[in-house]
C-alpha positions as CSV (number, residue, x, y, z in Angstrom):
1,M,-1.1,-9.1,45.9
2,S,-2.1,-11.2,42.8
3,K,-0.9,-10.4,39.4
4,S,-2.7,-10.9,36.4
5,L,-1.4,-13.6,33.9
6,A,-2.8,-12.0,30.9
7,K,-0.2,-10.4,28.5
8,P,-0.2,-6.7,28.3
9,Q,-1.6,-5.2,25.2
10,R,1.2,-3.4,23.2
11,S,0.4,-0.7,20.9
12,W,2.7,0.6,18.0
13,P,5.7,2.7,19.2
14,E,5.0,6.3,19.8
15,S,5.8,8.3,16.7
16,A,5.9,5.3,14.4
17,L,2.8,6.5,12.4
18,E,4.2,10.0,12.0
19,Q,7.3,8.7,10.8
20,A,5.6,6.1,8.3
21,V,3.6,8.9,7.0
22,A,6.7,10.9,6.5
23,L,8.4,8.1,4.6
24,Q,5.2,7.3,2.4
25,R,5.1,11.1,1.4
26,L,8.6,10.9,0.4
27,L,8.3,7.7,-1.7
28,A,4.9,8.6,-3.3
29,I,5.2,9.4,-7.0
30,G,3.6,12.7,-7.6
31,D,1.9,14.0,-10.8
32,R,5.0,16.0,-11.9
33,D,7.3,12.6,-11.8
34,W,4.8,10.2,-12.7
35,H,5.9,9.8,-16.6
36,A,9.5,9.7,-15.6
37,L,9.3,7.1,-12.7
38,K,6.1,5.1,-13.4
39,A,8.2,2.1,-14.8
40,Q,10.9,2.1,-12.0
41,R,9.6,-1.2,-10.4
42,S,11.7,-0.5,-7.0
43,R,10.1,2.8,-6.8
44,R,6.5,1.5,-7.5
45,G,7.2,-1.3,-4.9
46,A,8.4,1.0,-2.4
47,E,5.6,3.3,-2.7
48,Q,3.2,0.5,-2.0
49,L,5.1,-1.0,0.9
50,A,5.2,2.7,2.6
51,A,1.4,2.9,2.0
52,A,0.8,-0.6,3.5
53,L,2.9,0.4,6.7
54,V,0.8,3.5,7.0
55,L,-2.5,1.7,6.9
56,L,-1.2,-0.9,9.4
57,L,-0.1,1.6,11.9
58,S,-3.0,3.9,11.7
59,G,-5.7,1.2,11.7
60,D,-4.7,-2.1,13.2
61,D,-4.4,-3.3,16.7
62,P,-1.1,-5.4,17.1
63,G,-2.6,-7.4,19.8
64,A,-5.9,-8.3,18.0
65,P,-6.0,-12.1,17.1
66,Q,-8.1,-11.5,14.1
67,P,-6.9,-9.3,11.0
68,S,-8.7,-5.9,11.1
69,P,-9.8,-4.3,7.7
70,A,-6.8,-2.2,7.8
71,R,-4.6,-5.1,8.2
72,Q,-6.2,-6.9,5.3
73,E,-5.7,-3.8,3.1
74,A,-2.1,-3.8,4.1
75,I,-1.6,-7.2,3.0
76,A,-3.1,-6.4,-0.3
77,L,-0.6,-3.5,-0.6
78,V,2.2,-5.5,0.2
79,E,1.3,-8.2,-2.2
80,H,0.9,-5.6,-4.9
81,G,4.3,-4.0,-4.0
82,L,6.0,-7.6,-4.2
83,S,4.2,-8.0,-7.5
84,W,6.1,-4.8,-8.8
85,L,9.3,-6.0,-7.3
86,R,9.0,-9.4,-9.0
87,A,8.2,-7.8,-12.4
88,E,4.8,-9.4,-12.5
89,V,2.8,-6.3,-13.2
90,S,3.4,-3.4,-15.5
91,D,2.1,0.0,-15.6
92,P,-0.9,0.3,-18.2
93,G,-0.1,3.9,-19.1
94,C,-2.3,6.9,-19.1
95,P,-5.9,6.5,-20.3
96,S,-5.4,9.6,-22.4
97,H,-2.6,7.9,-24.3
98,R,-4.1,4.5,-24.8
99,P,-5.8,3.7,-28.0
100,A,-9.6,3.8,-27.9
101,T,-11.2,0.5,-27.9
102,A,-13.9,-0.4,-30.4
103,A,-17.3,0.1,-29.3
104,P,-19.4,-3.0,-28.6
105,P,-21.8,-4.0,-31.4
106,A,-25.2,-2.7,-31.2
107,D,-28.0,-5.1,-30.7
108,G,-30.3,-5.0,-33.7
């Protein structure tokens, strides 16, 4: 009896995605809390990191040698979450509360 020398493909643990989605929903800043929580860097970072985890678990094969689109999107969200935690980004505010920008000059 010969055994294959290839390593078995491992997938994500059962219920990992379900638990990650529950965490992401818990950490997501909803419309009602937006103004109160939008400047809390830890909250914003955690929201991004949880979303990255959901993307990774839902669309990436952990055994794949090349990054999937889901893995690449998760990386971008992790980097954005870290930017919040490092105070490298700030919330631009609501578009309805920002001053209007001047219209570009008309060609004449």
